[in-house]
DSSP file (Angstrom, degrees, kcal/mol; ACC not computed):
  #  RESIDUE AA STRUCTURE BP1 BP2  ACC     N-H-->O    O-->H-N    N-H-->O    O-->H-N    TCO  KAPPA ALPHA  PHI   PSI    X-CA   Y-CA   Z-CA
    1    1 A X              0   0    0      0, 0.0     2,-0.3     0, 0.0     0, 0.0   0.000 360.0 360.0 360.0 134.3   24.1   16.7   34.9
    2    2 A X        -     0   0    0      1,-0.1     0, 0.0     2,-0.1     0, 0.0  -0.593 360.0-167.3 -81.3 137.2   24.2   17.1   38.6
    3    3 A X        +     0   0    0     -2,-0.3     2,-0.3     2,-0.1    -1,-0.1   0.306  50.6 119.9-102.3   5.6   22.9   20.3   40.0
    4    4 A X        -     0   0    0      1,-0.1     2,-0.4    25,-0.0    -2,-0.1  -0.566  64.1-129.8 -76.1 132.1   24.4   19.7   43.5
    5    5 A X        -     0   0    0     -2,-0.3    24,-0.2     1,-0.1    -2,-0.1  -0.679  32.0-108.9 -81.8 131.1   26.8   22.3   44.6
    6    6 A X        -     0   0    0     -2,-0.4    22,-2.0    22,-0.3     2,-0.4  -0.184  24.1-126.2 -62.0 150.7   30.1   20.8   45.9
    7    7 A X  E     -A   27   0A   0     20,-0.2    49,-2.6    22,-0.1    50,-0.5  -0.822  25.0-160.2 -97.7 137.7   31.0   20.8   49.5
    8    8 A X  E     -AB  26  55A   0     18,-3.1    18,-2.0    -2,-0.4     2,-0.4  -0.935  14.4-135.6-121.4 140.2   34.4   22.2   50.5
    9    9 A X  E     -AB  25  54A   0     45,-3.3    45,-2.1    -2,-0.4     2,-0.4  -0.812  26.2-146.2 -92.5 136.7   36.5   21.7   53.6
   10   10 A X  E     -AB  24  53A   0     14,-3.1    13,-2.4    -2,-0.4    14,-1.1  -0.885  16.7-176.1-113.3 132.1   37.9   25.0   54.9
   11   11 A X  E     -AB  22  52A   0     41,-2.5    41,-2.9    -2,-0.4     2,-0.4  -0.993   7.3-166.8-126.0 132.3   41.3   25.5   56.6
   12   12 A X  E     -AB  21  51A   0      9,-2.4     9,-2.3    -2,-0.4     2,-0.6  -0.945  13.1-152.1-121.2 137.8   42.5   28.8   58.0
   13   13 A X  E     - B   0  50A   0     37,-2.5    36,-3.1    -2,-0.4    37,-1.1  -0.951  24.1-142.9-104.9 123.7   45.9   30.0   59.2
   14   14 A X  E >   - B   0  48A   0     -2,-0.6     3,-1.5     5,-0.5    34,-0.2  -0.361  23.6-108.3 -82.7 165.5   45.6   32.7   61.8
   15   15 A X  T 3  S+     0   0    0     32,-1.1    -1,-0.1     1,-0.3    33,-0.1   0.754 121.3  43.6 -62.9 -24.6   47.9   35.7   62.2
   16   16 A X  T 3  S+     0   0    0     31,-0.3     2,-0.3     2,-0.0    -1,-0.3   0.287 104.5  78.4-106.7  11.0   49.3   34.1   65.3
   17   17 A X    <   -     0   0    0     -3,-1.5     3,-0.0     1,-0.1    -4,-0.0  -0.793  59.0-152.7-120.2 161.8   49.7   30.5   64.0
   18   18 A X  S    S+     0   0    0     -2,-0.3     2,-0.3     2,-0.1    -1,-0.1   0.541  79.2  50.0-106.5  -9.4   52.1   28.6   61.8
   19   19 A X  S    S-     0   0    0     -7,-0.1    -5,-0.5    -5,-0.0     2,-0.2  -0.920  84.3-106.0-131.3 154.8   49.7   25.9   60.5
   20   20 A X        -     0   0    0     -2,-0.3     2,-0.4    -7,-0.2    -7,-0.3  -0.483  31.9-154.3 -75.2 147.6   46.3   25.8   59.0
   21   21 A X  E     -A   12   0A   0     -9,-2.3    -9,-2.4    -2,-0.2     2,-0.3  -0.989  21.6-113.5-129.3 133.5   43.4   24.6   61.1
   22   22 A X  E     +A   11   0A   0     -2,-0.4   -11,-0.2   -11,-0.2     3,-0.1  -0.484  38.2 170.0 -64.8 126.2   40.2   23.0   59.9
   23   23 A X  E     -     0   0A   0    -13,-2.4     2,-0.3     1,-0.4    -1,-0.2   0.565  51.0 -70.0-116.9 -16.6   37.4   25.4   60.8
   24   24 A X  E     -A   10   0A   0    -14,-1.1   -14,-3.1     2,-0.0    -1,-0.4  -0.990  47.0 -80.2 157.4-164.1   34.4   23.9   58.9
   25   25 A X  E     +A    9   0A   0     -2,-0.3     2,-0.3   -16,-0.2   -16,-0.2  -0.921  31.5 176.6-134.9 156.8   32.8   23.2   55.6
   26   26 A X  E     -A    8   0A   0    -18,-2.0   -18,-3.1    -2,-0.3     2,-0.4  -0.983  29.5-111.7-156.7 159.9   30.7   25.1   53.0
   27   27 A X  E     +A    7   0A   0     -2,-0.3     2,-0.3   -20,-0.2   -20,-0.2  -0.775  42.1 154.1 -94.6 137.8   29.1   24.7   49.6
   28   28 A X        -     0   0    0    -22,-2.0   -22,-0.3    -2,-0.4     6,-0.1  -0.965  47.4-125.4-157.9 149.7   30.4   26.6   46.6
   29   29 A X  S    S+     0   0    0     -2,-0.3     2,-0.3   -24,-0.2   -23,-0.1   0.793  91.0   2.2 -70.3 -27.5   30.4   26.1   42.9
   30   30 A X  S  > S-     0   0    0    -24,-0.1     4,-2.2     1,-0.1     5,-0.2  -0.932  80.0 -95.6-152.0 172.5   34.2   26.4   42.5
   31   31 A X  H  > S+     0   0    0     -2,-0.3     4,-2.3     1,-0.2     5,-0.2   0.874 118.7  54.4 -64.4 -38.8   37.4   26.9   44.6
   32   32 A X  H  > S+     0   0    0      1,-0.2     4,-2.1     2,-0.2    -1,-0.2   0.931 112.0  43.7 -62.5 -44.6   37.5   30.7   44.0
   33   33 A X  H  > S+     0   0    0      1,-0.2     4,-2.9     2,-0.2     5,-0.2   0.864 110.4  56.4 -68.9 -34.3   34.0   31.1   45.3
   34   34 A X  H  X S+     0   0    0     -4,-2.2     4,-2.4     2,-0.2    -2,-0.2   0.892 108.0  48.2 -64.3 -38.7   34.8   28.7   48.2
   35   35 A X  H  X S+     0   0    0     -4,-2.3     4,-2.4     2,-0.2    -2,-0.2   0.928 113.1  46.9 -65.8 -44.3   37.7   31.0   49.2
   36   36 A X  H  X S+     0   0    0     -4,-2.1     4,-2.0     2,-0.2    -2,-0.2   0.927 115.1  46.1 -63.2 -44.7   35.6   34.1   49.0
   37   37 A X  H  X S+     0   0    0     -4,-2.9     4,-2.6     2,-0.2     5,-0.2   0.911 111.3  52.2 -63.6 -41.4   32.8   32.5   51.0
   38   38 A X  H  X>S+     0   0    0     -4,-2.4     4,-3.2    -5,-0.2     5,-0.6   0.903 108.2  52.0 -62.3 -41.1   35.2   31.1   53.6
   39   39 A X  H  X5S+     0   0    0     -4,-2.4     4,-1.4     1,-0.2    -1,-0.2   0.929 113.6  43.9 -59.1 -45.1   36.7   34.6   54.0
   40   40 A X  H  <5S+     0   0    0     -4,-2.0    -2,-0.2     2,-0.2    -1,-0.2   0.868 123.0  35.7 -68.9 -37.6   33.2   36.0   54.6
   41   41 A X  H  <5S+     0   0    0     -4,-2.6     3,-0.3    -5,-0.1    -2,-0.2   0.896 130.7  24.7 -85.9 -43.8   32.1   33.2   57.0
   42   42 A X  H  <5S+     0   0    0     -4,-3.2    -3,-0.2    -5,-0.2    -2,-0.2   0.528 122.9  45.6-107.2  -7.6   35.3   32.3   58.9
   43   43 A X    ><< +     0   0    0     -4,-1.4     3,-1.3    -5,-0.6    -1,-0.2  -0.159  62.9 130.1-129.1  42.7   37.4   35.5   58.8
   44   44 A X  T 3  S+     0   0    0     -3,-0.3    -1,-0.1     1,-0.3    -2,-0.1   0.758  79.4  45.1 -66.2 -25.3   34.9   38.3   59.6
   45   45 A X  T 3  S-     0   0    0     -3,-0.1    -1,-0.3     0, 0.0    -2,-0.0   0.029 119.3-104.5-109.2  25.9   37.2   39.7   62.2
   46   46 A X  S <  S+     0   0    0     -3,-1.3   -31,-0.1    -7,-0.2    -2,-0.1   0.796  77.0 138.4  59.6  32.3   40.4   39.6   60.2
   47   47 A X        +     0   0    0     -5,-0.1   -32,-1.1   -33,-0.1     2,-0.3   0.595  51.7  73.3 -82.1  -9.4   41.6   36.5   62.2
   48   48 A X  E     +B   14   0A   0    -34,-0.2   -34,-0.2    -5,-0.2     3,-0.1  -0.785  43.0 175.4-108.8 150.0   42.9   34.7   59.1
   49   49 A X  E    S+     0   0A   0    -36,-3.1     2,-0.3     1,-0.4   -35,-0.2   0.429  77.6  26.1-121.2  -9.8   46.0   35.3   56.9
   50   50 A X  E     -B   13   0A   0    -37,-1.1   -37,-2.5     2,-0.0     2,-0.4  -0.976  62.4-160.6-156.6 140.6   45.6   32.3   54.6
   51   51 A X  E     -B   12   0A   0     -2,-0.3     2,-0.4   -39,-0.2   -39,-0.2  -0.987   2.4-169.3-126.5 132.1   42.8   30.1   53.5
   52   52 A X  E     -B   11   0A   0    -41,-2.9   -41,-2.5    -2,-0.4     2,-0.4  -0.948   5.4-168.1-111.8 141.3   42.9   26.6   52.0
   53   53 A X  E     -B   10   0A   0     -2,-0.4     2,-0.4   -43,-0.2   -43,-0.2  -1.000   5.3-178.0-128.3 133.8   39.8   25.0   50.4
   54   54 A X  E     -B    9   0A   0    -45,-2.1   -45,-3.3    -2,-0.4     2,-0.1  -0.997  33.8-111.4-132.0 129.4   39.7   21.3   49.6
   55   55 A X  E >   -B    8   0A   0     -2,-0.4     3,-2.0   -47,-0.2     4,-0.5  -0.394  23.7-136.9 -58.3 128.6   36.8   19.5   47.9
   56   56 A X  G >  S+     0   0    0    -49,-2.6     3,-1.4     1,-0.3    -1,-0.2   0.851 103.5  63.0 -55.9 -34.8   35.3   17.2   50.5
   57   57 A X  G 3  S+     0   0    0    -50,-0.5    -1,-0.3     1,-0.3    -2,-0.1   0.713 100.3  54.2 -63.9 -19.8   35.1   14.5   47.8
   58   58 A X  G <  S+     0   0    0     -3,-2.0     2,-0.4     2,-0.0    -1,-0.3   0.517  83.6 105.6 -92.5  -6.1   38.9   14.5   47.5
   59   59 A X    <   -     0   0    0     -3,-1.4     2,-0.5    -4,-0.5    -3,-0.0  -0.615  50.5-168.6 -78.5 128.5   39.5   14.0   51.3
   60   60 A X        -     0   0    0     -2,-0.4     2,-0.3     0, 0.0    -2,-0.0  -0.971   9.0-176.8-117.6 131.0   40.8   10.5   52.1
   61   61 A X        -     0   0    0     -2,-0.5     2,-0.1     1,-0.0    -2,-0.0  -0.907  27.1-110.0-127.8 153.0   40.8    9.5   55.8
   62   62 A X        -     0   0    0     -2,-0.3     2,-0.7     1,-0.1     5,-0.1  -0.398  41.3-102.9 -74.0 159.0   41.9    6.4   57.8
   63   63 A X    >   -     0   0    0      1,-0.2     3,-2.1     3,-0.1     7,-0.2  -0.766  21.7-151.4 -85.6 116.0   39.3    4.2   59.4
   64   64 A X  G >  S+     0   0    0     -2,-0.7     3,-1.2     1,-0.3     4,-0.2   0.785  96.3  62.0 -57.7 -27.4   39.1    5.0   63.1
   65   65 A X  G 3  S+     0   0    0      1,-0.3    -1,-0.3     2,-0.1     3,-0.2   0.676 105.7  46.0 -72.7 -15.9   38.0    1.4   63.7
   66   66 A X  G <> S+     0   0    0     -3,-2.1     4,-1.6     1,-0.1     3,-0.3   0.027  73.8 120.8-111.8  26.0   41.3    0.1   62.2
   67   67 A X  H <>  +     0   0    0     -3,-1.2     4,-2.7     1,-0.2     5,-0.3   0.848  69.6  58.6 -62.0 -34.5   43.6    2.5   64.2
   68   68 A X  H  > S+     0   0    0      1,-0.2     4,-1.8    -3,-0.2    -1,-0.2   0.927 106.3  47.0 -63.4 -43.5   45.5   -0.4   65.8
   69   69 A X  H  4 S+     0   0    0     -3,-0.3     4,-0.3     1,-0.2    -1,-0.2   0.856 116.6  45.5 -64.2 -35.0   46.5   -1.9   62.5
   70   70 A X  H  < S+     0   0    0     -4,-1.6     3,-0.3    -7,-0.2    -2,-0.2   0.887 123.3  30.6 -76.5 -40.0   47.6    1.4   61.2
   71   71 A X  H >< S+     0   0    0     -4,-2.7     3,-1.3     1,-0.2     4,-0.4   0.519  93.4  87.9-102.6  -5.3   49.5    2.7   64.2
   72   72 A X  G >X S+     0   0    0     -4,-1.8     3,-1.5    -5,-0.3     4,-0.6   0.780  75.1  73.7 -63.4 -25.5   50.9   -0.6   65.7
   73   73 A X  G >4 S+     0   0    0     -4,-0.3     3,-0.9     1,-0.3    -1,-0.3   0.804  87.6  62.1 -60.3 -27.9   54.0   -0.4   63.5
   74   74 A X  G X4 S+     0   0    0     -3,-1.3     3,-1.5     1,-0.2    -1,-0.3   0.759  90.1  69.1 -68.3 -24.8   55.3    2.5   65.7
   75   75 A X  G <4 S+     0   0    0     -3,-1.5     3,-0.3    -4,-0.4    -1,-0.2   0.810  92.9  57.7 -64.6 -28.7   55.4    0.1   68.7
   76   76 A X  G << S+     0   0    0     -3,-0.9    -1,-0.3    -4,-0.6     2,-0.2   0.403  98.7  64.0 -84.3   5.4   58.3   -1.8   67.1
   77   77 A X    X   +     0   0    0     -3,-1.5     3,-1.9     1,-0.1    -1,-0.2  -0.560  55.1 159.9-125.4  67.0   60.4    1.3   67.0
   78   78 A X  G >   +     0   0    0      1,-0.3     3,-2.0    -3,-0.3     6,-0.2   0.740  65.0  76.3 -65.4 -20.4   61.0    2.3   70.6
   79   79 A X  G 3  S+     0   0    0      1,-0.3    -1,-0.3    -3,-0.1     5,-0.1   0.667  82.4  70.1 -65.0 -12.6   64.0    4.4   69.7
   80   80 A X  G <  S+     0   0    0     -3,-1.9     2,-0.3    -6,-0.2    -1,-0.3   0.607  80.1  90.6 -77.0 -12.0   61.5    7.0   68.4
   81   81 A X  S X  S-     0   0    0     -3,-2.0     3,-1.5    -4,-0.2     4,-0.1  -0.670  83.7-127.5 -87.3 140.2   60.5    7.8   71.9
   82   82 A X  G >  S+     0   0    0     -2,-0.3     3,-1.5     1,-0.3    -1,-0.1   0.545  94.8  86.9 -67.5  -4.4   62.4   10.6   73.7
   83   83 A X  G 3  S+     0   0    0      1,-0.3    -1,-0.3    -5,-0.2    -4,-0.1   0.669  83.2  59.7 -69.0 -14.0   63.1    8.3   76.7
   84   84 A X  G <  S+     0   0    0     -3,-1.5     2,-0.4    -6,-0.2    -1,-0.3   0.471  94.9  76.7 -91.4  -2.9   66.2    7.0   74.9
   85   85 A X  S <  S-     0   0    0     -3,-1.5     2,-0.4    -4,-0.1     0, 0.0  -0.898  74.5-132.1-115.5 138.2   67.9   10.4   74.6
   86   86 A X        -     0   0    0     -2,-0.4     2,-0.6     1,-0.0    -2,-0.1  -0.712  19.7-150.6 -82.9 130.7   69.7   12.4   77.2
   87   87 A X        -     0   0    0     -2,-0.4     5,-0.1     2,-0.0    -2,-0.0  -0.908  20.3-120.0-104.0 122.3   68.6   16.1   77.3
   88   88 A X    >   -     0   0    0     -2,-0.6     3,-1.6     1,-0.1     4,-0.3  -0.269  17.8-123.7 -60.3 145.4   71.3   18.5   78.4
   89   89 A X  G >  S+     0   0    0      1,-0.3     3,-1.4     2,-0.2    -1,-0.1   0.876 110.1  58.2 -56.1 -40.5   70.4   20.5   81.6
   90   90 A X  G 3  S+     0   0    0      1,-0.3    -1,-0.3     2,-0.0     3,-0.1   0.543  86.8  78.4 -74.2  -4.4   70.9   23.8   79.7
   91   91 A X  G <  S-     0   0    0     -3,-1.6    -1,-0.3     1,-0.2    -2,-0.2   0.716  90.0-149.1 -73.2 -20.9   68.3   22.9   77.1
   92   92 A X    <   -     0   0    0     -3,-1.4    -1,-0.2    -4,-0.3     2,-0.1  -0.194  41.8 -22.1  80.2-175.6   65.5   23.8   79.5
   93   93 A X              0   0    0      1,-0.1    -4,-0.0    -3,-0.1    -3,-0.0  -0.412 360.0 360.0 -71.3 142.9   62.1   22.3   79.7
   94   94 A X              0   0    0     -2,-0.1    -1,-0.1     0, 0.0    -2,-0.0   0.337 360.0 360.0-124.8 360.0   60.8   20.6   76.6
């Protein structure tokens, strides 16, 4: 049996934001304790309104060294770039 305490990735949504932002990592035995610890560590000044915790072992990331192979597909779809669309004058700056 492993006695190592799992590592959790912590995401906080601030009172002034619409999305969660990664703020750091911490060790905790379970998700409930990870949320309580994250509140104590990352929300001491009541800057958070929502906390997500994800086991670090469950995070899957792309390989930065292979970014060209992953993102080159977007180059064949130039219509996705806003240069092909006319923006009405009354829309204002975008």
